[in-house]
N, C-alpha and C positions, 0 to 999 in steps of 0.2 A: 751224254751224260745220262739221256735216257728217264728225267723227272716224270715221278708218279703222278700223274691226273686226276683226280676224284670230282664227279660236278656233282657241288654241293646244291644248287638250285638252279633254273634255267641262267640266273646272270653271276654267277659263282660259282668259281672254282675251288679245289685247295689244290697246292705244287707241294709233294714233299722232295727236297733237294738237297743232296748229299754230294758233300765235298770229298776227294779221297784224301786220306791222311797223307800221304806222299807229296804232295800238295801245298797244305797246310807245313808239314813241317820245312821245304821246300821255301817258301813267304818268311816263315820263322827266322830260317839259316840266313835268310837276306838282310832281313833288318838288322838283326845282330852283327854282321860282319859290317854292315854300315856304323851301328853305334860302335863297336870293338875300336875301329879308326882313328875316329872324331868323338868320343868322350874321353874327358881327361879322368882319369881311376887314381886316388892318390896311393902311394906304394907300388904303381904300376909303370910300369912305361906304356906309350901309345899303342893301341895296337895287341898289346899282351895279357891284358887280363882276363883272368880265368873266366867262364862261361858260369860256372855257378855266381860268381861274384856281379857279373850282369842281368842274371836269372829275378838275381834279389833285389836290384835295383828298379830292374828296367821292367821285369817280366809283365806287369797288368798292363803298361802303356803298350808294350809288344803285343800282348794279345788282342787287345780295343784293335790296335793298326792294323793288324790281323786281318779281324772282324769287317773292319768298317773297309777293307780294300777287296777283300775274295765275295764278301755273301753278296753287294748287290752285282759284280763280276759274273757271279752264279746264278743269280735271279735274272738276270738279263738272258744269259744263255737257255733258261729251262722258259723262260716266255716265249722266246724266238725259235725253240725246237716245238713246244705244244702249239705254237701257232695260233697264242692267243694275245687280244690288244686289250689290255686294264685299261679302263677309263676313269680309276682311280689310284691312286699310292699302295701298296701290299699291306694286309694287316698282316706280322709279324706273332706266330700265336702261341711261340713261351720262348723265355729268356736264353739267347746264343752264348753259350760256352766252350772254350777249348777244351777238351780234355786229352790228356799224354799220349800218344799210341792210339788214340781212336780218331775214324773218321767223323766229321762236323757232319750232321742232319738238323736241318731244322725243314718246319712248314707253314709257307704263305696262303693268307687267303687273299683272292682280288675279284672283283666285280668288272665282269666283260659286260659286252651285250649282247641279247639274247639273238640267237639263230632260227630265221624265223623261215628260211625257206623259199618257197617259191608264193611271187606275187602277183597277183590278180591285177594289172593296169593297165590292160591296152579294150578299148572298145566301153571304158566309164559312159554310160550314157549322163548328158547332162539337157537340163532344161534351156530351150534357145531363148537369150534375154537380147532382148530388143531396146533402141534408146530414140529417144525424137528431140532436136534442139527447138524447143521455143523460142516465138519471136521475143517473148518478153525476158528471155534471160537474154538476147542479145541487146536487151534496150538495158537492163542491169547493168552489163558489161561496160556498155558506152557512158552510162552514169558513174559507173568505179573510174573510167578512163577520165572523164569531166573532172569528177572531184579531185586526182590525182594532179589535175594541172590547173586546180585553183586556184589564185591571189588573192592575197591582202590587201586591202586600202584603208589608212588610216579612216575615222571617222567619227562624228561627234553622236551620232545618230545612237539612240537605247539598242543594248544587246540584244539580239534574238538568237535561236537554235542556229547551229553553225557557226556563229560571229565568235572571234576570237578575245579574250578580255588579257592587257598584260597586267597582273596585277602582283601586291608585297601579302601575304601572309603570316599572321603571327597568331601562332597555337598557344592557348592555354590548359592545364590539365589541373584544377584547385587553384586558380588565381596564380600559377607559376607558369613563367615560361616555359616553353619544349622546343628549345630550337633546331633539334634535331628532327621534327615537323613543320620548321617556320620555312619562306622561302622568300626570293628578293622576284622578282621581274619574273614571275612565271609566267608561261604561257599558258592560258585555259580554253581547250578549246570548247563551245556553251554544247553539251549535247553528248560529248564524249565519255567515255567507262575511264576513264584513266584517274578521276578523283570521284567522289561519292555526289550523290547525287543532287546531296541538298547543296552543294556547290551552286551545280546548274541551275538550280530551281531557284537559290538567292542571287543569284547575276543577272537573271532573264529580266529585260525593262530597265538595267541600271545604264549609267554613263559615267563618264571616264570623270575620275573625281570625287563620285560616290563612296560609302564605304558599309559595309554588311557586314553582320555577326551570325556567324554559322555553328552552327550548337548542332554536335552530333555524338548520340549515345554506343558505344561501339560494345557487341557482345562478348559474352565471358571466352568464348571459344575462339576468339581472332586471333590469328598465328604471331602476329606480335602482340608479346608480352605485357610490353609499356603502355601500352594503350588498351586493351586487356578489359571490360566491364567497365571501360569509367566512359566518364564525357569529355569531350573535348569541343574548347572553343577557339575557332577561328576567328581570327579579326582581320578585315580584310577590307584595302584599299584599291580600288581601279584605278595603274597607273595612264591607260590607252585602253583605246577601242577600237576592232579592226574589223571589217565586214570583208567577206567571204564576195569573190567576184567569179562564177561559173563562166568560163569560156562556152560559148556557144558548139552544139556537137554539127559540126557540117565536115568539108573538104578541107578546113584549113586545120581543126583538131584532127584528121585522119592523115595527113602530112607529118605530124608530130611524131602517128604512130608508125611510120616510113610506108604510108599505102597513098595512092593517088586522089583516091575518092572514097567520098561515107561509104558508099555502096559497096566499093573493095574492101573498105575496112570490116564493115560487116560481114561480108563473106569468109574475110578470114578467123573473125573470130567465129562463126557458124564452125568452122573449119577445126578452131581449136576446140571449141566445147565438145565438139565429136570426137575429138581426140581423146579429150581426156573420161568420155564417158565410156568409149571404148577400153580405152584402159581399167576403168571402175567396174567393168560387167568382166574384163580378163583376168582382175585381182578375184572376182566375187566365184567365175569357176575354178580358180584355182583352190579356193575356201573349201568350193563344193567336191572337190579332186580327194581334197585331204578328210573332208567328213565321210564321205565315200570309204578310202583306202582303211581309216579306222574303222569302222562300223565292220569291215570284212576280215578285217586282220586284228586277235586279241595274242598279245602277249605279254611277260610282265618285262617288265624295265628296271637298271641297276638304281637304286635306291640311293646312290650319291650323285645320281644325273638331275634325278627328281630335286632333290634337297638344291641342289647349286641350280634349278631354273629356277624353285621359289625363292630362292634369294637376289635374282636376278629381278623377276616381277616385283619383289616388296620393294627395288631400291628405285623399279622402274614406278610405283607408286610412291614415295616419297620424293621423288623429283619431280612428276609431276605435280603432288599437292605444294611443292614448294611453289612452283609456276604459280600455280592458281589461288593460293592462301587458304586452300581445303584443308578440313582437317585429315589428321594420319590416324589409322586405327592401330592398336597394340600389335608389334611384332607378332604375337602366339594366335591374337584373332585372322592378322592377315594370312599367316603360314595355313590355318586351317581356309581360308575362306580359298586360297590359291594352291592346292593340294591337289584335285582336279584337273584343273588348268596345267599346270605344269606336268602332270601326269601325260596330258594329250601332247602336249609339246613336245615331250621328249619321244612320245611314238612316233611323231611326225617324221623327226630327226633321222632318227632309225630308220623308220619306211623308205623316204627319200633318201637314205645314202645306200640302203639295200640295193634300192633299184635304181642311183644312179650308177655303182659298182658295176653292176650286172650290165645294164646300158654301157661303159665305158664312157660315160659325162663326166669333162672336167672341166674348170676354170682356169682359162689363162691368163698370161699376166694383158693379153691384150683387152681380157673380160675385165679384169680390175681397172686398170687404167683408164676405158671407155665408162666404166661406172665412177669413177671418180671425176671426171670430168664432166660429169651430164651434174653430179650434185654439188660441185662448185659452178658448173652455168645457173642450175635452180636458184640457188642458194645465195648469189652473187660475193661468191667467194672464188680465191685463187685455188690452185691446185695443191700447192703446198700448205695451205690453213688446214684442208680437210684432211690431207693424212695424219697433219700434227692435231684433228679433233678426233682420227681413231684412234692415234697413239694414246693420247691423253686419257679419252674418256673410256675405250675398252683394251687398253694395253699394246694392240695389234693390229693390222689388216684382218686376223685371220676371222673377226667376227664379217666382216663385210664378206670375205670369202665365199663364206660360211649360205650368208642369202644368198649372193650368187647362184652357189650351189644348189641350193634348194629351186631356187627360180627355175633355173636352166630344167634341172629333174620336172619340174611343174610345168614346164614349156613342152616340155617331150611329150609327158604324157597327157597334154591337151591337144597335141597334135595327130594322136590314138585316140580322142574319144571320139563317142555319136552325138552330136547335139542336134537335139529331137525339138519338133515343135511343140 
């Protein structure tokens, strides 16, 4: 077919595609032959209707069917022959119409990834990063383990920080009960962040059977519109109080963590903290590598990829705001704010993809399986739940595979880097 390919920009190509007249005629004849056999035309036996009658009745539909069939076929063949890898759908520049006795010619514009050429990625100089596991970090980890093993026992003592109160709370706005903000037998840990601080302050020093009134004015930009800009009065009754009982940090606590002695547990914590810090340093090295590559290689990137990345960043921002209750900026403001970051992200993807192809780096099924198992273990999920989560959130496992690919390429570059003191 030999399509005519014009380089519009570094990331755009225009293809002039011509479909021969005999191909069009053959497709038209094939469709009319089917119509002639299957259609019932008044006054004519099946299969005997004249071509002129069929053209008058079905002409427009036939033309549309021919275009719908052969244009995508020839477009795909042209892309393959021109060795192009479009990153978005083609833009057909003119109205496509069939003209009797003529070949069908049309032009399409497609966005492609830029050709970068040689990338200098070997021997990147990185500043050595080191770490130390401090004793107070180990003590903090032990305290967290101790907290996780805490038990609560019923008490008649006044509530202090760390104690638990079982309470009934009835909410009022303008003296009207708000059922959606009211609770029965709600377990509140004094000093926790799960409820406004005013609750813990009001309950501290109180005992079982006491009642308190908590008034909380909410900001006008609060994400919950039903309480934004309003004062909510909570009438609280303490139904029960529980004292936190912390186990001693000793060999018995260590055994619950599958260690024989406290010293063995401390050593295990030290090793785990070391691995975590090593992993963090590894991530920092990879970020430094990307920064180095971006500085050394400047090139244009497809607009559609940048726009797609902006949309992804906006979606992440909204999801984060939904979890924290933070205010979300208007979309246009977010688009402007994320423009440069999105461009850098796309450049990083193209650079790593180019290096990965050159170095023949691939993500195997075993790599994907191992990653899913690790994610499942880290989040206390099973493998099926993780797979389903990716299918729901990102449509497929492609997003995970892309991240694994990028990480493998960065590991490959890191192995060839020069880490200097």
